[in-house]
All heavy atoms as an XYZ file, in Angstrom:
963
protein
N     120.823    299.060    119.215
C     122.221    298.987    119.426
C     123.001    298.473    118.157
O     124.129    298.868    117.975
C     122.468    298.049    120.668
C     123.901    297.964    121.067
S     124.425    299.575    121.640
C     126.047    299.215    122.137
N     122.373    297.673    117.382
C     123.009    297.205    116.176
C     123.408    298.279    115.188
O     124.336    298.094    114.401
C     122.126    296.188    115.428
C     122.016    294.869    116.209
O     122.898    294.610    117.109
N     120.954    294.091    115.998
N     122.701    299.402    115.237
C     123.035    300.543    114.340
C     124.380    301.176    114.691
O     124.981    301.802    113.871
C     121.896    301.517    114.421
C     120.562    301.008    113.928
C     119.440    301.986    114.224
O     119.707    303.028    114.866
O     118.328    301.699    113.828
N     124.773    301.087    115.972
C     125.963    301.735    116.447
C     127.209    300.844    116.371
O     128.320    301.356    116.613
C     125.747    302.232    117.866
C     124.722    303.323    117.921
C     123.473    303.056    118.490
C     124.941    304.607    117.428
C     122.482    304.035    118.574
C     124.016    305.580    117.524
C     122.784    305.326    118.086
O     121.810    306.278    118.152
N     127.063    299.582    116.089
C     128.206    298.670    116.051
C     129.227    299.120    115.024
O     130.417    299.173    115.349
C     127.747    297.224    115.867
C     127.087    296.785    117.186
C     128.922    296.332    115.503
C     126.512    295.393    117.084
N     128.875    299.462    113.778
C     129.927    299.926    112.834
C     130.697    301.190    113.344
O     131.872    301.317    113.147
C     129.114    300.224    111.566
C     127.887    299.460    111.660
C     127.561    299.417    113.102
N     129.973    302.085    113.990
C     130.636    303.291    114.514
C     131.620    302.915    115.651
O     132.722    303.454    115.681
C     129.605    304.307    115.038
C     128.740    304.771    113.851
C     130.254    305.464    115.722
C     127.559    305.617    114.244
N     131.191    302.010    116.513
C     132.055    301.602    117.588
C     133.293    300.847    117.071
O     134.398    300.992    117.571
C     131.298    300.700    118.590
C     130.221    301.429    119.389
C     129.431    300.397    120.201
C     130.821    302.460    120.228
N     133.056    299.993    116.036
C     134.209    299.264    115.444
C     135.188    300.242    114.805
O     136.379    300.116    114.949
C     133.709    298.223    114.389
C     134.829    297.649    113.609
C     132.919    297.092    115.151
N     134.658    301.231    114.062
C     135.530    302.242    113.429
C     136.297    303.032    114.506
O     137.489    303.287    114.386
C     134.689    303.173    112.600
C     135.506    304.259    111.816
C     136.444    303.553    110.803
C     134.580    305.136    111.078
N     135.623    303.435    115.614
C     136.329    304.132    116.673
C     137.369    303.275    117.315
O     138.453    303.744    117.597
N     137.074    301.995    117.493
C     138.097    301.109    118.100
C     139.272    300.876    117.183
O     140.459    300.858    117.582
C     137.495    299.724    118.430
N     139.039    300.791    115.878
C     140.153    300.685    114.911
C     141.006    301.938    114.885
O     142.218    301.900    114.802
C     139.579    300.353    113.537
C     139.100    298.931    113.268
C     138.471    298.815    111.904
C     140.317    298.006    113.331
N     140.325    303.088    114.919
C     141.097    304.353    114.896
C     141.936    304.468    116.202
O     143.097    304.906    116.081
C     140.127    305.508    114.779
N     141.385    304.109    117.260
C     142.117    304.197    118.549
C     143.307    303.238    118.554
O     144.417    303.602    118.920
C     141.173    303.877    119.742
C     141.862    304.011    121.086
C     142.140    305.234    121.615
C     142.167    302.869    121.800
C     142.768    305.329    122.834
C     142.758    302.970    123.029
C     143.091    304.221    123.540
N     143.065    302.018    118.064
C     144.165    301.018    117.987
C     145.277    301.470    117.064
O     146.438    301.301    117.357
C     143.630    299.643    117.585
N     144.864    302.019    115.923
C     145.862    302.530    114.938
C     146.710    303.671    115.555
O     147.934    303.730    115.377
C     145.181    302.979    113.654
C     146.137    303.577    112.682
C     146.992    302.738    111.962
C     146.227    304.909    112.440
C     147.894    303.223    111.047
C     147.095    305.448    111.567
C     147.957    304.617    110.857
N     146.029    304.558    116.288
C     146.762    305.684    116.909
C     147.748    305.202    117.939
O     148.909    305.641    117.971
C     145.742    306.635    117.518
N     147.295    304.244    118.804
C     148.175    303.704    119.807
C     149.334    302.952    119.169
O     150.542    303.108    119.587
C     147.399    302.775    120.783
C     146.375    303.646    121.553
C     148.349    302.070    121.729
C     146.967    304.697    122.430
N     149.023    302.173    118.114
C     150.077    301.435    117.467
C     151.109    302.356    116.811
O     152.353    302.144    116.880
C     149.479    300.495    116.403
C     150.483    299.817    115.557
C     151.202    298.748    116.039
C     150.744    300.225    114.268
C     152.139    298.089    115.245
C     151.655    299.616    113.464
C     152.398    298.507    113.939
N     150.630    303.455    116.145
C     151.527    304.380    115.460
C     152.469    305.060    116.485
O     153.646    305.216    116.213
C     150.739    305.460    114.721
O     149.977    304.784    113.710
N     151.912    305.487    117.590
C     152.697    306.169    118.576
C     153.694    305.223    119.242
O     154.857    305.524    119.492
C     151.815    306.867    119.648
C     152.633    307.345    120.833
C     151.055    308.026    119.059
N     153.291    303.975    119.448
C     154.143    302.982    120.107
C     155.242    302.480    119.256
O     156.366    302.180    119.727
N     155.071    302.391    117.907
C     156.071    301.811    117.082
C     157.029    302.878    116.568
O     158.142    302.548    116.087
C     155.405    301.079    115.877
C     156.338    300.111    115.173
C     154.797    302.035    114.872
C     156.700    298.901    115.971
N     156.657    304.150    116.592
C     157.503    305.224    116.021
C     158.913    305.308    116.600
O     159.873    305.456    115.828
C     156.768    306.552    116.210
N     159.120    305.146    117.910
C     160.504    305.230    118.385
C     161.392    304.086    117.895
O     162.638    304.250    117.808
C     160.339    305.124    119.889
C     158.971    305.472    120.234
C     158.121    305.073    119.045
N     160.807    302.968    117.513
C     161.607    301.843    117.046
C     161.850    301.924    115.578
O     162.846    301.294    115.058
C     160.902    300.505    117.409
C     160.636    300.414    118.877
C     159.304    300.416    119.319
C     161.645    300.266    119.829
C     159.034    300.306    120.675
C     161.399    300.165    121.167
C     160.113    300.219    121.591
N     161.017    302.546    114.781
C     161.156    302.500    113.350
C     161.774    303.744    112.763
O     162.390    303.708    111.737
C     159.791    302.289    112.664
O     158.916    303.309    113.022
C     159.236    300.917    113.068
N     161.633    304.884    113.411
C     162.085    306.150    112.898
C     163.550    306.375    113.129
O     164.120    305.846    114.116
N     164.210    307.146    112.272
C     165.604    307.442    112.542
C     165.819    308.414    113.677
O     164.954    309.253    113.949
C     166.081    308.128    111.177
C     164.831    308.689    110.619
C     163.717    307.752    111.043
N     166.871    308.204    114.435
C     167.123    309.011    115.588
C     168.402    309.857    115.371
O     169.334    309.877    116.206
C     167.223    308.170    116.838
N     168.454    310.518    114.252
C     169.629    311.352    113.922
C     169.252    312.822    114.149
O     168.470    313.364    113.369
C     170.041    311.127    112.482
C     170.562    309.745    112.215
C     171.112    309.600    110.790
N     170.027    309.857    109.827
C     169.289    308.848    109.261
N     169.560    307.623    109.547
N     168.391    309.152    108.362
N     169.753    313.364    115.182
C     169.440    314.753    115.521
C     170.637    315.610    115.118
O     171.776    315.258    115.337
C     169.120    314.932    117.012
C     167.898    314.170    117.435
C     167.999    313.009    118.117
C     166.634    314.630    117.061
C     166.885    312.297    118.492
C     165.494    313.950    117.473
C     165.612    312.756    118.184
O     164.469    312.058    118.539
N     170.327    316.748    114.523
C     171.379    317.697    114.244
C     170.924    319.083    114.671
O     169.835    319.287    115.175
C     171.740    317.633    112.724
C     170.557    317.949    111.809
O     169.619    318.556    112.223
N     170.637    317.430    110.605
N     171.787    320.100    114.459
C     171.469    321.454    114.954
C     170.226    321.970    114.257
O     169.428    322.645    114.897
C     172.649    322.319    114.638
C     172.531    323.717    115.203
C     173.790    324.571    114.961
N     173.664    325.835    115.545
C     173.122    326.912    114.905
N     172.716    326.786    113.711
N     173.056    328.075    115.524
N     170.012    321.703    112.993
C     168.818    322.283    112.272
C     167.552    321.667    112.858
O     166.553    322.414    112.954
C     168.956    321.991    110.803
N     167.541    320.404    113.193
C     166.308    319.801    113.708
C     166.039    320.267    115.110
O     164.832    320.366    115.481
C     166.492    318.306    113.723
C     166.289    317.642    112.399
C     166.254    316.141    112.523
C     166.084    315.453    111.200
N     166.024    314.025    111.301
N     167.004    320.610    115.896
C     166.808    321.000    117.296
C     166.529    322.508    117.414
O     166.157    322.996    118.465
C     167.999    320.617    118.148
C     168.270    319.097    118.153
S     166.849    318.166    118.713
C     166.847    318.597    120.427
N     166.716    323.289    116.314
C     166.548    324.683    116.339
C     165.074    325.000    116.239
O     164.276    324.253    115.681
C     167.293    325.354    115.143
C     167.929    326.642    115.570
O     167.704    327.093    116.691
O     168.650    327.183    114.756
N     164.657    326.196    116.694
C     163.243    326.637    116.573
C     162.956    326.992    115.111
O     163.846    327.392    114.360
C     162.917    327.734    117.534
C     163.643    329.021    117.250
C     163.315    329.995    118.364
N     163.785    331.322    118.017
C     165.059    331.701    118.129
N     165.963    330.828    118.534
N     165.404    332.920    117.756
N     161.662    326.947    114.791
C     161.210    327.179    113.423
C     160.610    328.542    113.258
O     159.682    328.876    114.063
C     160.270    326.080    112.997
C     159.692    326.251    111.619
C     160.549    325.968    110.511
C     158.385    326.641    111.423
C     159.995    326.123    109.243
C     157.908    326.798    110.137
C     158.691    326.546    109.071
O     158.211    326.678    107.766
N     161.024    329.349    112.343
C     160.452    330.667    112.139
C     160.228    330.891    110.658
O     160.811    331.690    109.962
C     161.441    331.788    112.610
C     161.579    331.817    114.137
C     162.499    332.941    114.610
O     162.870    333.801    113.727
O     162.792    333.024    115.783
N     159.292    330.165    110.087
C     158.795    330.331    108.716
C     159.900    330.244    107.645
O     159.847    330.923    106.652
C     158.082    331.678    108.595
O     157.040    331.752    109.545
N     160.878    329.447    107.852
C     161.936    329.205    106.874
C     163.026    330.255    106.940
O     163.987    330.196    106.208
N     162.873    331.269    107.727
C     163.883    332.326    107.890
C     164.919    331.813    108.870
O     164.618    331.176    109.892
C     163.246    333.647    108.376
C     162.207    334.113    107.381
C     164.323    334.751    108.619
C     161.349    335.260    107.953
N     166.154    332.120    108.625
C     167.204    331.734    109.523
C     166.918    332.379    110.928
O     166.762    333.587    111.076
C     168.594    332.278    109.029
C     169.750    331.777    109.858
C     169.950    330.283    109.834
O     169.681    329.649    108.786
O     170.417    329.716    110.821
N     166.799    331.515    111.937
C     166.409    332.087    113.228
C     167.494    332.968    113.872
O     168.654    332.761    113.668
C     166.174    330.820    114.132
C     166.841    329.728    113.420
C     166.939    330.098    111.986
N     167.021    334.054    114.498
C     167.926    334.875    115.142
C     168.441    334.237    116.422
O     167.739    333.535    117.084
C     167.293    336.240    115.475
O     166.189    336.035    116.304
N     169.755    334.503    116.800
C     170.272    333.831    117.975
C     169.657    334.361    119.248
O     169.455    335.567    119.371
C     171.742    334.108    117.907
C     171.863    335.310    117.057
C     170.721    335.274    116.052
N     169.384    333.458    120.147
C     168.894    333.891    121.491
C     170.038    333.820    122.499
O     170.994    333.039    122.346
C     167.786    332.931    121.936
C     166.399    333.063    121.259
C     165.466    332.044    121.810
C     165.866    334.452    121.451
N     169.966    334.579    123.558
C     170.967    334.469    124.580
C     170.943    333.090    125.226
O     169.909    332.404    125.189
C     170.607    335.579    125.542
C     169.487    336.346    125.013
C     169.035    335.666    123.777
N     172.009    332.719    125.873
C     172.083    331.384    126.547
C     170.963    331.326    127.583
O     170.732    332.238    128.357
C     173.417    331.274    127.227
C     173.698    329.888    127.741
C     173.775    328.864    126.651
O     174.282    329.190    125.556
O     173.353    327.728    126.858
N     170.223    330.241    127.606
C     169.136    330.052    128.551
C     167.855    330.655    128.088
O     166.917    330.788    128.885
N     167.737    331.026    126.834
C     166.441    331.590    126.347
C     166.581    333.083    126.191
O     167.585    333.696    126.331
N     165.451    333.665    125.902
C     165.430    335.145    125.746
C     164.057    335.541    125.359
O     163.126    334.755    125.312
N     163.909    336.820    125.072
C     162.619    337.356    124.661
C     162.336    337.136    123.224
O     163.199    337.354    122.358
C     162.525    338.833    124.949
C     162.516    339.171    126.428
C     162.302    340.615    126.661
C     162.239    340.929    128.156
N     161.976    342.324    128.438
N     161.169    336.629    122.914
C     160.683    336.439    121.555
C     159.559    337.442    121.326
O     158.718    337.559    122.220
C     160.248    335.003    121.297
C     159.692    334.835    119.853
C     161.365    334.076    121.507
N     159.481    338.067    120.166
C     158.424    339.035    119.929
C     157.046    338.391    120.074
O     156.809    337.316    119.485
C     158.610    339.691    118.560
O     157.519    340.530    118.309
N     156.188    339.056    120.743
C     154.859    338.528    120.960
C     153.985    338.700    119.653
O     152.941    338.071    119.578
C     154.182    339.248    122.163
C     152.923    338.554    122.652
C     153.848    340.690    121.828
C     153.170    337.318    123.352
N     154.436    339.445    118.724
C     153.666    339.639    117.492
C     153.402    338.322    116.764
O     152.363    338.183    116.103
C     154.390    340.687    116.586
C     154.324    342.049    117.089
C     154.937    343.021    116.098
C     154.900    344.390    116.622
N     155.455    345.365    115.704
N     154.327    337.398    116.804
C     154.111    336.123    116.121
C     152.911    335.403    116.692
O     152.008    334.934    116.034
C     155.322    335.210    116.324
C     156.563    335.680    115.634
C     157.693    336.056    116.356
C     156.676    335.784    114.273
C     158.866    336.502    115.747
C     157.791    336.239    113.627
C     158.901    336.622    114.392
O     159.989    337.022    113.784
N     152.843    335.403    118.023
C     151.760    334.641    118.675
C     150.463    335.423    118.612
O     149.366    334.892    118.456
C     152.124    334.405    120.172
C     153.449    333.707    120.318
C     154.529    334.425    120.801
C     153.652    332.413    119.951
C     155.758    333.802    120.942
C     154.827    331.783    120.072
C     155.914    332.457    120.537
N     150.528    336.778    118.714
C     149.344    337.535    118.646
C     148.665    337.497    117.272
O     147.456    337.431    117.177
C     149.693    339.002    119.015
C     148.501    339.888    119.139
C     147.685    339.737    120.222
C     148.275    340.853    118.187
C     146.546    340.553    120.329
C     147.158    341.675    118.304
C     146.307    341.507    119.394
N     149.508    337.487    116.233
C     148.935    337.376    114.906
C     148.272    336.073    114.691
O     147.177    336.022    114.146
C     150.056    337.528    113.834
O     150.702    338.801    114.072
C     149.522    337.463    112.449
N     148.815    334.979    115.188
C     148.168    333.711    115.100
C     146.901    333.630    115.854
O     145.855    333.077    115.355
C     149.170    332.617    115.587
N     146.827    334.205    117.064
C     145.612    334.188    117.837
C     144.528    334.994    117.183
O     143.320    334.636    117.130
C     145.911    334.765    119.243
C     146.847    333.964    120.059
S     146.103    332.809    121.112
C     145.122    333.796    122.199
N     144.897    336.128    116.597
C     143.893    336.948    115.879
C     143.312    336.191    114.657
O     142.140    336.236    114.408
C     144.467    338.301    115.451
C     144.529    339.252    116.558
S     145.083    340.877    116.080
C     144.509    341.101    114.472
N     144.195    335.495    113.978
C     143.714    334.743    112.795
C     142.756    333.643    113.308
O     141.692    333.478    112.643
C     144.906    334.074    112.104
C     144.497    333.115    111.058
C     143.995    333.571    109.824
C     144.523    331.736    111.301
C     143.562    332.668    108.874
C     144.122    330.857    110.293
C     143.590    331.336    109.113
N     143.093    332.955    114.296
C     142.223    331.921    114.786
C     140.824    332.500    115.227
O     139.755    331.915    114.815
C     142.862    331.181    116.026
C     144.015    330.372    115.504
C     141.856    330.298    116.710
C     144.876    329.769    116.532
N     140.817    333.565    115.997
C     139.553    334.149    116.403
C     138.682    334.595    115.240
O     137.508    334.277    115.195
C     139.801    335.337    117.375
C     138.568    336.149    117.615
C     140.375    334.862    118.716
N     139.236    335.333    114.313
C     138.472    335.817    113.207
C     138.156    334.787    112.166
O     137.199    334.929    111.391
C     139.102    337.087    112.644
C     139.056    338.265    113.562
C     140.185    338.772    114.117
C     137.835    338.818    113.915
C     140.151    339.815    114.970
C     137.747    339.884    114.780
C     138.905    340.395    115.332
N     138.947    333.706    112.129
C     138.618    332.608    111.256
C     137.517    331.755    111.766
O     136.625    331.265    111.049
C     139.863    331.750    111.050
C     139.715    330.702    109.931
O     139.250    331.129    108.876
O     140.070    329.559    110.216
N     137.493    331.591    113.096
C     136.417    330.784    113.723
C     135.035    331.469    113.507
O     134.004    330.886    113.381
C     136.695    330.597    115.223
C     137.957    329.720    115.404
C     135.544    330.020    115.933
C     137.805    328.310    114.887
N     135.038    332.845    113.482
C     133.733    333.490    113.277
C     133.182    333.151    111.953
O     131.983    332.985    111.790
C     133.886    335.007    113.416
C     134.305    335.714    112.186
C     134.391    337.197    112.333
O     134.822    337.715    113.365
O     133.989    337.865    111.349
N     134.006    332.976    110.928
C     133.519    332.577    109.618
C     132.923    331.184    109.655
O     131.925    330.871    109.006
C     134.670    332.640    108.547
C     135.149    334.077    108.457
C     134.185    332.204    107.191
C     134.169    335.108    108.101
N     133.515    330.334    110.431
C     133.002    328.926    110.560
C     131.646    328.986    111.244
O     130.769    328.221    110.831
C     133.991    328.052    111.406
C     133.405    326.744    111.753
C     135.330    327.903    110.638
N     131.420    329.900    112.169
C     130.113    329.985    112.742
C     129.078    330.613    111.839
O     127.904    330.367    111.968
C     130.180    330.780    114.045
C     130.753    330.004    115.205
C     131.668    330.599    116.056
C     130.416    328.694    115.399
C     132.222    329.923    117.134
C     130.948    327.970    116.470
C     131.862    328.587    117.315
N     129.527    331.439    110.911
C     128.585    332.128    109.997
C     128.209    331.295    108.806
O     127.104    331.449    108.225
C     129.159    333.441    109.495
C     129.275    334.555    110.488
C     129.987    335.736    109.887
C     127.909    334.949    111.019
N     128.989    330.258    108.488
C     128.683    329.469    107.310
C     127.351    328.747    107.407
O     126.563    328.776    106.411
C     129.865    328.493    107.005
C     129.672    327.742    105.740
C     129.910    328.389    104.533
C     129.314    326.418    105.776
C     129.753    327.714    103.324
C     129.136    325.743    104.598
C     129.356    326.397    103.367
N     127.057    328.061    108.527
C     125.745    327.353    108.534
C     124.567    328.310    108.456
O     123.578    327.997    107.871
C     125.740    326.667    109.893
C     127.168    326.585    110.298
C     127.860    327.713    109.701
N     124.708    329.492    108.972
C     123.652    330.504    108.863
C     123.444    330.884    107.399
O     122.316    331.018    106.919
C     123.997    331.763    109.698
C     123.053    332.897    109.495
C     121.780    332.875    110.031
C     123.483    333.955    108.721
C     120.942    333.904    109.806
C     122.545    335.010    108.503
C     121.301    335.013    109.032
N     124.550    331.109    106.683
C     124.449    331.478    105.270
C     123.755    330.410    104.432
O     123.014    330.651    103.518
C     125.826    331.806    104.721
N     124.092    329.134    104.769
C     123.543    328.011    104.016
C     122.022    327.869    104.220
O     121.268    327.605    103.309
C     124.249    326.712    104.361
C     123.551    325.525    103.740
C     125.736    326.787    103.883
N     121.577    328.060    105.458
C     120.213    327.814    105.825
C     119.398    329.125    106.024
O     118.428    329.189    106.761
C     120.099    327.003    107.063
N     119.853    330.253    105.359
C     119.248    331.578    105.608
C     117.774    331.553    105.305
O     116.972    332.134    106.047
C     119.976    332.597    104.786
C     119.445    333.969    104.946
C     119.657    334.667    106.060
C     118.694    334.536    103.950
C     119.211    335.942    106.241
C     118.136    335.825    104.116
C     118.426    336.539    105.289
N     117.284    330.884    104.257
C     115.921    330.934    103.854
C     114.974    330.262    104.775
O     113.843    330.607    104.965
C     115.723    330.364    102.446
C     116.410    331.202    101.340
O     116.633    332.379    101.562
O     116.723    330.628    100.297
N     115.483    329.191    105.466
C     114.590    328.453    106.394
C     114.580    328.990    107.808
O     113.843    328.501    108.611
C     115.046    326.996    106.417
C     114.850    326.247    105.154
C     116.039    326.318    104.231
O     117.186    326.434    104.795
O     115.959    326.203    103.030
N     115.385    329.954    108.130
C     115.480    330.462    109.533
C     114.466    331.536    109.774
O     114.016    332.253    108.938
C     116.934    330.934    109.771
C     117.946    329.863    109.705
C     119.323    330.453    109.925
C     117.676    328.743    110.732
N     114.234    331.767    111.065
C     113.243    332.749    111.501
C     113.988    334.079    111.740
O     115.181    334.209    111.672
C     112.559    332.283    112.758
O     113.542    332.225    113.784
N     113.155    335.067    112.141
C     113.740    336.432    112.435
C     114.581    336.293    113.712
O     115.540    337.065    113.865
C     112.597    337.423    112.663
C     112.095    337.885    111.378
C     110.890    337.516    110.766
C     112.695    338.798    110.471
N     110.763    338.125    109.536
C     111.871    338.956    109.328
C     113.904    339.507    110.478
C     112.169    339.757    108.269
C     114.169    340.356    109.402
C     113.339    340.454    108.332
N     114.237    335.395    114.589
C     115.046    335.206    115.813
C     116.457    334.849    115.469
O     117.461    335.366    116.029
C     114.431    334.166    116.747
C     115.226    333.911    117.983
C     115.245    334.799    119.002
C     116.022    332.784    118.047
C     116.027    334.600    120.171
C     116.797    332.561    119.160
C     116.768    333.455    120.235
N     116.645    333.928    114.492
C     117.955    333.463    114.092
C     118.706    334.630    113.389
O     119.949    334.828    113.654
C     117.882    332.301    113.128
N     117.982    335.416    112.652
C     118.630    336.562    111.960
C     119.164    337.541    113.028
O     120.312    337.995    112.919
C     117.613    337.264    111.085
C     118.110    338.543    110.462
C     119.033    338.481    109.417
C     117.717    339.756    110.958
C     119.517    339.652    108.835
C     118.222    340.942    110.371
C     119.115    340.846    109.350
N     118.358    337.868    114.040
C     118.812    338.811    115.067
C     119.916    338.206    115.946
O     120.821    338.912    116.415
C     117.676    339.305    115.893
C     116.770    340.252    115.185
C     115.412    339.955    114.946
C     117.273    341.438    114.677
C     114.615    340.828    114.248
C     116.472    342.304    113.955
C     115.134    341.995    113.791
N     119.904    336.872    116.164
C     120.959    336.232    116.890
C     122.297    336.353    116.146
O     123.341    336.653    116.720
C     120.642    334.764    117.144
N     122.263    336.187    114.833
C     123.463    336.290    114.021
C     123.931    337.773    113.979
O     125.157    338.070    114.039
C     123.291    335.752    112.630
C     124.394    336.115    111.703
C     123.128    334.238    112.695
N     123.006    338.672    113.926
C     123.385    340.090    113.984
C     124.042    340.512    115.283
O     124.971    341.222    115.359
C     122.191    340.999    113.711
C     121.632    340.927    112.283
S     122.924    341.465    111.106
C     123.062    339.987    110.101
N     123.536    339.920    116.391
C     124.153    340.122    117.696
C     125.576    339.508    117.742
O     126.485    340.160    118.253
C     123.273    339.564    118.766
C     123.731    339.720    120.233
C     123.708    341.253    120.543
C     122.824    338.958    121.185
N     125.729    338.389    117.165
C     127.057    337.761    117.071
C     128.021    338.607    116.258
O     129.186    338.867    116.694
C     126.933    336.379    116.423
C     128.254    335.703    116.140
C     128.980    335.196    117.201
C     128.704    335.565    114.864
C     130.187    334.584    116.980
C     129.881    334.921    114.639
C     130.656    334.467    115.688
N     127.558    339.106    115.128
C     128.380    340.013    114.303
C     128.691    341.324    115.033
O     129.813    341.831    114.911
C     127.689    340.289    112.977
C     127.679    339.161    112.004
C     126.859    339.563    110.760
C     129.117    338.765    111.595
N     127.764    341.822    115.811
C     128.039    343.041    116.612
C     129.147    342.758    117.665
O     130.050    343.602    117.784
C     126.742    343.452    117.299
C     126.945    344.729    118.212
C     127.243    345.967    117.383
C     125.688    344.878    119.031
N     129.063    341.605    118.272
C     130.134    341.290    119.279
C     131.465    341.133    118.597
O     132.487    341.623    119.123
C     129.768    339.985    120.002
C     128.684    340.185    120.999
O     128.452    341.249    121.512
N     127.933    339.090    121.260
N     131.535    340.524    117.457
C     132.803    340.347    116.779
C     133.312    341.683    116.300
O     134.500    342.020    116.313
C     132.651    339.351    115.607
C     132.334    337.943    116.119
C     133.864    339.324    114.718
C     133.456    337.377    116.938
N     132.405    342.529    115.810
C     132.859    343.885    115.348
C     133.367    344.712    116.507
O     134.374    345.439    116.340
C     131.646    344.604    114.684
O     131.128    343.767    113.641
C     132.052    345.897    114.132
N     132.799    344.673    117.682
C     133.273    345.348    118.856
C     134.702    344.842    119.168
O     135.598    345.673    119.422
C     132.336    345.224    120.023
C     131.068    345.970    119.789
C     132.985    345.692    121.343
C     129.939    345.707    120.752
N     134.933    343.544    119.140
C     136.215    343.013    119.371
C     137.250    343.460    118.329
O     138.398    343.807    118.644
C     136.198    341.490    119.444
N     136.823    343.509    117.133
C     137.694    343.945    116.009
C     138.076    345.381    116.141
O     139.292    345.760    116.057
C     136.996    343.662    114.665
C     137.813    344.101    113.450
C     138.839    343.288    113.018
C     137.501    345.228    112.777
C     139.563    343.648    111.898
C     138.239    345.588    111.654
C     139.302    344.797    111.251
O     140.015    345.158    110.166
N     137.103    346.258    116.431
C     137.381    347.689    116.587
C     138.267    347.922    117.838
O     139.227    348.746    117.781
C     136.049    348.494    116.686
C     136.297    349.893    117.101
C     135.366    348.408    115.355
N     138.014    347.184    118.895
C     138.846    347.323    120.097
C     140.289    346.983    119.799
O     141.224    347.657    120.176
C     138.319    346.421    121.199
C     139.183    346.306    122.399
C     139.174    347.355    123.343
C     139.965    345.227    122.665
C     140.011    347.268    124.466
C     140.768    345.109    123.755
C     140.752    346.126    124.680
O     141.546    346.052    125.788
N     140.516    345.908    119.087
C     141.836    345.436    118.757
C     142.554    346.459    117.798
O     143.692    346.721    117.892
C     141.782    344.033    118.131
C     143.136    343.411    118.119
C     143.710    343.288    119.494
O     143.032    342.899    120.453
O     144.916    343.651    119.583
N     141.763    346.961    116.872
C     142.324    347.977    115.917
C     142.738    349.179    116.642
O     143.819    349.750    116.407
C     141.197    348.274    114.917
C     141.694    349.051    113.719
C     142.923    349.570    113.466
C     140.875    349.421    112.621
N     142.958    350.181    112.267
C     141.713    350.160    111.733
C     139.544    349.227    112.294
C     141.184    350.661    110.551
C     139.106    349.758    111.125
C     139.877    350.475    110.254
N     141.907    349.711    117.594
C     142.238    350.935    118.297
C     143.423    350.755    119.257
O     144.108    351.694    119.549
C     141.039    351.447    119.058
C     139.952    351.873    118.099
C     138.863    352.727    118.674
N     139.304    353.691    119.690
C     139.304    354.979    119.519
N     138.932    355.524    118.405
N     139.685    355.759    120.501
N     143.632    349.553    119.746
C     144.758    349.299    120.620
C     146.064    349.153    119.864
O     147.100    349.076    120.459
C     144.514    347.966    121.363
C     143.594    348.162    122.547
C     143.656    347.045    123.537
N     144.979    347.015    124.102
C     145.524    345.929    124.633
N     144.849    344.838    124.717
N     146.741    345.975    125.184
N     145.989    349.071    118.554
C     147.194    348.981    117.747
C     147.560    347.559    117.391
O     148.696    347.326    116.861
N     146.639    346.620    117.525
C     146.933    345.235    117.208
C     147.022    344.992    115.744
O     147.489    343.918    115.318
N     146.503    345.888    114.896
C     146.564    345.707    113.477
C     147.770    346.382    112.821
O     147.877    346.363    111.616
C     145.243    346.249    112.815
C     144.009    345.663    113.389
S     143.863    343.978    113.011
C     142.328    343.552    113.872
N     148.604    346.978    113.620
C     149.859    347.603    113.083
C     150.896    346.553    112.903
O     151.369    345.916    113.843
C     150.336    348.681    114.058
C     149.412    349.817    114.166
O     148.605    350.066    113.211
O     149.450    350.539    115.178
N     151.215    346.194    111.663
C     152.145    345.074    111.406
C     153.580    345.547    111.280
O     154.409    344.741    110.883
C     151.747    344.402    110.123
C     150.280    344.003    110.135
C     149.280    344.467    109.298
C     149.631    343.055    110.983
N     148.109    343.932    109.674
C     148.298    343.032    110.681
C     150.117    342.276    112.011
C     147.373    342.273    111.338
C     149.204    341.487    112.729
C     147.848    341.475    112.339
N     153.878    346.759    111.604
C     155.264    347.223    111.473
C     155.998    347.080    112.779
O     155.531    346.947    113.852
C     155.341    348.697    111.053
O     154.619    349.494    111.979
C     154.735    348.826    109.663
C-alpha cells in the first residue's frame, strides 16, 4: 500500500485544485458580457444571423468534426502496433489487418455516400 500513497496524494491534490478553481472562478473573474462574447463561434468568421429563436445550422460543420475524430482515433490505435511490430506475433498482425479492413470499409462507405464532398 505504501507504493500507492504518492499516487493517491497526487490525485487528491489534483481533485482539490480542480474544485478550488471551479469554486473561486465566479468571484475572481470579470463578469462583463457583451454581444461578441454571447455570440456563437464559427472559426473567426463573422457569424451569419439566425432567425429569432434559433434556426438551422449546416450539419457539415459537425459531420466534418466527427469524421476527423473517427479517422484520427484509428491512428492512435495503430501507433502502438507500429512501435512493437517486431515483437508481435502473426495473430497481432492479422488483428491489425482486420482493424484496417473495418476502417477502410467505413471510409469507402462514407466516400460513396458523399461525405467527402466539401462543396
